[in-house]
C-alpha positions as CSV (number, residue, x, y, z in Angstrom):
1,M,49.1,316.2,110.7
2,L,49.5,313.1,112.9
3,L,47.5,313.0,116.2
4,F,47.4,310.2,118.7
5,F,44.5,311.2,121.0
6,C,44.9,311.2,124.8
7,E,42.8,308.7,126.7
8,E,41.3,309.0,130.1
9,G,43.6,307.6,132.8
10,D,46.8,307.6,130.7
11,D,50.0,309.1,131.9
12,L,49.3,312.4,130.2
13,A,46.0,312.8,131.9
14,K,47.4,312.3,135.4
15,G,51.0,313.4,135.2
16,R,53.4,315.9,133.6
17,V,52.6,317.1,130.1
18,I,55.7,318.4,128.2
19,F,55.8,319.8,124.7
20,H,58.8,319.9,122.5
21,V,58.2,322.5,119.8
22,D,60.6,322.1,116.9
23,M,60.4,324.5,113.9
24,N,60.5,322.9,110.5
25,S,63.4,323.9,108.2
26,F,63.6,327.1,110.3
27,Y,66.1,329.2,108.3
28,A,64.5,328.3,105.0
29,S,61.0,328.8,106.4
30,V,61.8,332.3,107.7
31,E,63.1,333.2,104.2
32,M,59.9,331.9,102.6
33,A,57.8,333.8,105.1
34,Y,59.8,336.9,104.2
35,R,59.6,336.2,100.5
36,P,56.4,334.4,99.6
37,D,57.5,334.1,96.0
38,L,59.9,331.3,97.2
39,K,57.1,329.1,98.3
40,G,56.8,325.9,96.4
41,K,60.3,326.2,95.1
42,P,63.4,324.3,96.3
43,V,65.3,326.6,98.7
44,A,68.5,326.0,100.7
45,I,70.5,328.2,103.1
46,A,74.2,327.8,102.4
47,G,77.5,329.5,103.0
48,D,78.4,331.3,99.7
49,P,75.8,330.7,96.9
50,E,77.5,333.3,94.7
51,K,80.6,331.3,94.5
52,R,78.8,327.9,94.7
53,K,80.9,327.1,97.7
54,G,80.1,326.2,101.3
55,I,77.7,323.7,102.9
56,V,74.0,323.4,103.0
57,V,72.8,324.5,106.4
58,T,69.2,323.6,105.9
59,S,66.8,323.2,103.0
60,N,63.0,323.2,102.6
61,Y,61.1,320.1,101.9
62,E,60.8,320.8,98.2
63,A,64.7,320.8,98.0
64,R,64.8,317.7,100.1
65,S,62.6,315.8,97.6
66,Y,65.5,316.2,95.1
67,G,68.0,314.7,97.6
68,V,69.4,318.0,98.9
69,K,70.6,317.3,102.5
70,T,72.0,319.3,105.4
71,T,75.8,319.4,105.4
72,M,75.9,318.6,101.7
73,P,78.4,320.6,99.7
74,L,76.6,323.3,97.7
75,W,78.0,322.1,94.4
76,Q,76.6,318.6,95.1
77,A,73.2,320.2,96.0
78,Y,73.1,321.9,92.6
79,D,73.9,318.5,90.9
80,H,70.8,317.1,92.7
81,C,68.7,320.1,92.0
82,P,69.9,322.5,89.3
83,Q,66.9,324.8,90.0
84,L,67.8,325.1,93.6
85,I,67.6,328.6,95.1
86,A,70.5,329.0,97.5
87,L,70.5,332.0,99.9
88,K,73.0,333.3,102.3
89,P,71.9,333.1,106.0
90,N,70.4,336.2,107.5
91,F,71.0,335.9,111.2
92,P,69.2,339.1,112.4
93,R,66.1,337.9,110.5
94,Y,66.2,334.5,112.2
95,R,66.9,336.0,115.6
96,E,63.8,338.2,115.3
97,A,61.6,335.3,114.2
98,S,62.8,333.3,117.1
99,K,61.9,336.1,119.5
100,Q,58.4,336.1,118.2
101,I,58.1,332.3,118.4
102,F,59.1,332.2,122.1
103,S,56.8,335.1,122.8
104,V,53.9,333.0,121.6
105,L,55.0,330.0,123.8
106,E,55.5,332.3,126.8
107,S,52.0,333.7,126.4
108,I,50.8,330.2,127.5
109,T,53.1,329.5,130.5
110,P,56.3,330.8,132.0
111,Y,57.8,327.3,131.9
112,V,59.5,327.5,128.5
113,Q,63.1,326.3,128.1
114,P,64.7,327.4,124.8
115,I,67.2,324.8,123.5
116,S,68.3,326.6,120.4
117,I,67.1,329.4,118.2
118,D,64.4,327.2,116.7
119,E,63.3,324.7,119.4
120,G,62.3,324.5,123.0
121,Y,60.5,322.6,125.7
122,V,57.2,323.8,127.2
123,D,55.7,322.4,130.5
124,V,52.0,322.8,130.3
125,T,51.2,320.6,133.3
126,D,49.8,323.5,135.3
127,Y,48.2,325.3,132.3
128,K,44.9,326.9,133.6
129,G,43.2,327.5,130.3
130,D,40.2,325.7,128.8
131,L,42.1,323.7,126.1
132,T,43.2,320.1,126.4
133,P,46.9,319.4,125.9
134,L,46.2,318.3,122.3
135,E,44.0,321.3,121.6
136,L,46.8,323.5,123.1
137,A,49.4,322.0,120.9
138,K,47.2,322.5,117.9
139,W,46.7,326.1,118.9
140,I,50.4,326.7,119.1
141,Q,51.0,325.1,115.7
142,E,48.2,327.1,114.0
143,T,49.2,330.4,115.7
144,L,52.8,330.1,114.6
145,L,51.7,329.3,111.1
146,S,49.0,331.9,110.8
147,E,50.7,334.8,112.5
148,L,54.4,334.1,111.6
149,D,53.9,331.9,108.6
150,L,56.3,329.4,110.2
151,P,55.6,325.6,110.4
152,C,56.5,323.5,113.4
153,S,56.2,320.0,114.7
154,I,55.3,319.3,118.3
155,G,55.9,316.3,120.5
156,V,53.6,315.7,123.5
157,A,54.8,313.4,126.2
158,P,55.2,313.0,130.0
159,N,58.9,313.9,129.9
160,K,61.4,315.9,127.9
161,F,63.1,312.9,126.2
162,L,59.9,311.4,124.9
163,A,58.6,314.8,123.8
164,K,61.8,315.3,121.8
165,M,61.6,311.9,120.2
166,A,57.9,312.5,119.4
167,S,58.5,315.8,117.7
168,D,60.8,314.1,115.2
169,M,58.3,311.4,114.3
170,Q,56.1,313.5,112.0
171,K,57.5,316.4,110.0
172,P,56.5,318.9,108.8
173,L,53.5,320.1,110.7
174,G,53.1,317.1,112.9
175,I,51.7,316.7,116.4
176,T,52.6,313.4,118.0
177,V,51.8,312.0,121.4
178,L,54.2,309.5,122.8
179,R,53.1,307.8,126.1
180,K,55.3,305.6,128.2
181,R,53.1,302.6,127.5
182,E,53.6,303.1,123.8
183,I,57.4,303.1,123.7
184,E,57.8,299.4,122.9
185,Q,55.6,299.8,119.8
186,K,56.7,303.3,118.6
187,L,60.2,304.0,120.1
188,W,62.0,300.7,120.5
189,P,61.9,299.7,116.8
190,L,63.8,302.8,115.8
191,P,67.6,302.5,114.8
192,I,69.9,303.4,117.7
193,E,71.2,306.3,115.6
194,E,67.8,308.0,115.8
195,M,67.9,308.2,119.6
196,Y,68.3,311.7,120.9
197,G,71.7,311.8,122.7
198,V,73.3,309.1,120.7
199,G,75.9,310.3,118.3
200,R,77.7,308.4,115.6
201,K,80.6,307.4,117.8
202,T,78.3,306.2,120.6
203,A,76.2,304.3,118.1
204,D,79.3,302.6,116.7
205,K,80.3,301.5,120.3
206,L,76.8,300.2,121.0
207,K,76.7,298.2,117.8
208,Q,79.8,296.4,118.9
209,I,77.8,294.8,121.6
210,D,74.9,294.1,119.2
211,I,72.7,297.1,120.1
212,K,71.2,298.2,116.8
213,T,67.8,299.6,117.9
214,I,66.5,301.7,120.8
215,G,64.8,298.5,122.0
216,D,68.1,296.6,122.1
217,L,69.5,299.4,124.4
218,A,66.4,299.4,126.6
219,T,66.5,295.6,127.2
220,K,70.3,295.2,127.5
221,N,71.7,294.7,131.0
222,V,72.3,298.2,132.4
223,L,75.7,297.2,133.8
224,T,76.9,296.2,130.4
225,I,75.9,299.6,129.0
226,K,77.5,301.4,132.0
227,N,80.8,299.5,131.6
228,L,80.9,300.6,127.9
229,L,79.8,304.2,128.2
230,G,80.0,305.1,131.9
231,V,77.4,307.2,133.6
232,N,76.1,308.4,130.2
233,G,75.3,304.8,129.3
234,E,73.2,304.4,132.4
235,R,71.4,307.6,131.5
236,L,70.7,306.5,127.9
237,H,69.4,303.1,129.2
238,M,66.9,304.9,131.4
239,R,65.7,307.2,128.7
240,A,65.3,304.2,126.3
241,N,63.0,302.8,128.9
242,G,61.0,306.1,129.0
243,H,62.4,307.6,132.2
244,D,63.6,311.2,132.3
245,N,63.1,313.4,135.4
246,R,64.6,316.6,134.0
247,E,62.5,319.7,134.7
248,V,61.7,322.3,132.1
249,D,63.9,325.0,133.4
250,P,63.5,328.6,131.9
251,E,66.9,329.5,133.5
252,A,68.8,326.5,132.1
253,I,70.4,328.7,129.5
254,H,72.3,330.3,132.3
255,D,73.7,327.0,133.6
256,F,77.3,326.1,133.2
257,K,78.3,329.6,132.0
258,S,81.9,328.7,132.6
259,I,84.3,326.2,134.1
260,G,87.6,327.5,135.3
261,N,90.6,326.8,137.4
262,S,93.4,329.1,138.6
263,Q,96.5,328.5,140.7
264,T,99.2,330.6,142.3
265,L,102.7,329.6,141.2
266,P,105.1,328.7,144.0
267,F,107.1,331.8,143.2
268,D,106.9,334.7,140.7
269,T,108.4,333.5,137.5
270,T,109.2,334.3,133.9
271,D,110.4,330.8,133.1
272,M,108.4,328.9,130.5
273,N,109.5,325.7,132.1
274,D,107.3,326.7,135.1
275,I,104.6,328.4,133.1
276,Q,103.8,325.9,130.4
277,P,103.3,322.9,132.8
278,M,101.0,325.1,134.9
279,I,98.8,325.9,131.9
280,K,98.8,322.2,130.9
281,Q,97.7,321.3,134.5
282,L,95.0,323.9,134.6
283,S,93.7,322.8,131.2
284,R,93.6,319.2,132.3
285,R,91.5,320.1,135.4
286,V,89.1,322.1,133.3
287,A,88.7,319.3,130.8
288,E,88.0,316.8,133.6
289,R,85.3,319.0,135.0
290,M,83.8,319.6,131.5
291,H,83.8,315.8,131.0
292,A,82.0,315.3,134.3
293,K,79.3,317.8,133.4
294,Q,79.1,316.6,129.7
295,V,79.6,320.0,128.2
296,V,81.7,321.5,125.4
297,A,83.0,325.1,125.1
298,E,83.1,327.7,122.3
299,N,85.4,330.1,124.2
300,V,88.6,329.9,126.2
301,Q,89.8,332.5,128.6
302,L,93.3,333.0,130.1
303,M,93.9,335.0,133.2
304,I,97.4,336.3,134.1
305,R,98.2,337.9,137.4
306,Y,101.5,339.6,137.7
307,S,103.8,340.0,140.7
308,D,102.4,343.5,141.3
309,H,98.9,342.0,141.4
310,K,97.9,343.5,138.1
311,T,95.5,341.0,136.5
312,I,94.5,340.7,132.8
313,T,92.0,338.3,131.2
314,R,92.0,337.5,127.5
315,S,89.7,335.2,125.7
316,R,89.2,333.7,122.2
317,Q,85.9,332.8,120.5
318,L,86.5,329.5,118.8
319,R,85.4,328.1,115.4
320,D,84.2,324.9,116.9
321,F,83.3,323.2,120.2
322,V,86.3,322.1,122.2
323,E,86.4,319.7,125.2
324,H,89.8,318.0,125.4
325,E,92.8,319.0,127.5
326,T,95.1,319.5,124.5
327,Q,92.6,321.8,122.8
328,L,92.2,324.0,125.8
329,E,95.9,324.0,126.4
330,Q,96.7,325.1,122.9
331,V,94.3,328.0,123.0
332,A,95.5,329.1,126.4
333,L,99.1,329.0,125.3
334,D,98.3,331.0,122.2
335,L,96.6,333.6,124.3
336,F,99.6,333.6,126.7
337,H,102.2,334.2,124.0
338,A,100.0,336.9,122.4
339,H,99.4,338.9,125.6
340,W,102.2,338.2,128.2
341,N,104.3,341.3,128.7
342,E,107.2,339.2,130.1
343,D,106.9,340.5,133.6
344,P,107.0,338.0,136.4
345,I,103.8,336.0,136.9
346,R,102.2,335.1,140.2
347,L,99.0,333.4,139.1
348,L,97.5,331.7,136.0
349,G,93.9,330.7,135.2
350,V,92.2,328.8,132.4
351,T,88.5,329.0,131.9
352,A,86.2,327.3,129.4
353,Q,83.2,329.6,128.5
354,H,80.1,329.6,126.3
355,L,79.3,326.0,127.4
356,T,76.8,323.7,125.9
357,H,75.7,320.3,126.9
358,K,77.1,317.6,124.6
359,E,73.7,316.1,123.8
360,E,72.4,319.5,122.8
361,A,75.6,320.5,120.9
362,G,75.2,317.7,118.4
363,K,71.7,319.0,117.6
364,Q,72.5,322.7,117.4
365,L,75.0,322.9,114.6
366,D,74.6,326.2,112.8
367,L,76.3,327.5,109.7
368,F,79.5,328.0,111.5
369,S,79.7,324.3,112.7
370,Y,78.7,322.9,109.3
371,E,81.3,324.9,107.5
372,E,83.9,323.9,110.0
373,E,83.1,320.2,109.6
374,A,83.5,320.5,105.8
375,K,86.8,322.3,106.3
376,K,88.1,319.1,108.0
377,E,87.8,317.1,104.8
378,P,91.4,316.5,103.8
379,L,90.8,317.1,100.1
380,Y,89.6,320.6,100.3
381,Q,92.9,322.4,100.9
382,A,94.7,320.5,98.2
383,I,92.0,321.2,95.7
384,E,92.0,324.9,96.5
385,Q,95.8,325.0,95.9
386,I,95.5,323.2,92.6
387,E,92.7,325.4,91.4
388,D,94.7,328.5,92.4
389,K,97.5,327.3,90.1
390,Y,95.5,325.8,87.2
391,G,92.2,327.6,87.3
392,K,88.8,327.1,88.9
393,E,87.5,324.8,86.2
394,T,90.2,322.1,86.9
395,F,87.7,320.0,88.9
396,V,84.1,319.4,87.8
397,K,82.9,317.0,90.4
398,L,85.0,318.0,93.4
399,N,84.4,320.8,95.9
400,S,87.0,323.4,96.7
401,Q,87.8,324.5,100.3
402,P,84.9,326.4,101.8
403,E,85.1,330.1,102.6
404,P,86.0,330.8,106.2
405,P,82.8,330.3,108.3
406,V,80.8,333.1,109.7
407,R,82.2,333.6,113.2
408,T,79.0,333.6,115.3
409,S,77.5,331.9,118.3
410,F,74.3,333.8,117.7
411,Q,72.1,331.0,119.0
412,K,73.4,331.0,122.6
413,D,74.1,334.8,122.5
414,F,70.5,335.4,121.5
415,L,69.1,333.0,124.1
416,S,71.0,334.8,126.8
417,Q,70.0,338.2,125.6
418,R,66.3,337.4,125.4
419,R,66.4,336.2,129.0
420,Q,67.9,339.4,130.2
421,Q,65.1,341.5,128.6
């Protein structure tokens, strides 16, 4: 366990105190808590262990010591670790464990903001108990371990961004304090790819202007960053300098439930030359608003109102996050062709639903997302076709196309359900 002790007069003693609680190898840890015989053995949660297909969703630290990594094809994980124990995910089990985790956090303060099924922010600034912030963090960690047999790492900082970065600095079972006055020493030397909110594409753009570390970003002229990345660049620049005024909001999971636009047609019509451009226009407006709010969607809804005012809504749960106009338009058109009864139409609407902030979405990939990413690899489909023709043993070192992913958005569904209880 790594502890940096709080000193009198520092920014934790006189300001906000935010925890970021991040469960370690959550799915695998839950399985080991349920089956103690797995402890000490390399364990991975993957798509279809029986067929040696799919993608590693997570693995415990014993498996990681052999080189088993998240998103690695399962066949490759077995190459690294022949004794690997691969298990199918058990979503109800993980959901129940998560409920118990957040119950522990909410026993301390109501200011708990779940971010995903296995992580959340806790604002303990107004905590009225006898424990210091570090003692409280230690109590949380020990309680989750002793009562639920689940390990976690905790970041302690004056804001959400620094707390999140701190929780990643020591795993497993770490408690790390990151003060604003320490960022030059502990935060700035880190590669830019390790900064929360910076994805691969953003990192590639930043490297084009010689920004390779978080410190490079923090000290670069903010106008240069803003010209490159827009408003998000300015936001990243501020956070690299330790500034983040976001509140810990227990109701944040209800924010941005949907973004939609609807419009009445100039006249009732059955002409696709009028209908399709309208759907395209509506999709563009929704995409623009999503971009402004920096969110992505997992569900698209189409509304059709007929000339007799009868209105229907039909939606589709998607296999991956979408955000672009063309993506929204395609789903909306598919829904239209599947459900239009060919009566004259008066109004159309397109809505993006099940929204997630972009910076969170990149950190919340579950089994579904991992499987979908693998599916995009161009070789998989060709390999599957060849294996179907010539047999499964045709390829020794190549992976076949993964099974269709589990269709679930259980993380966000679960978070919404638990807030309604």
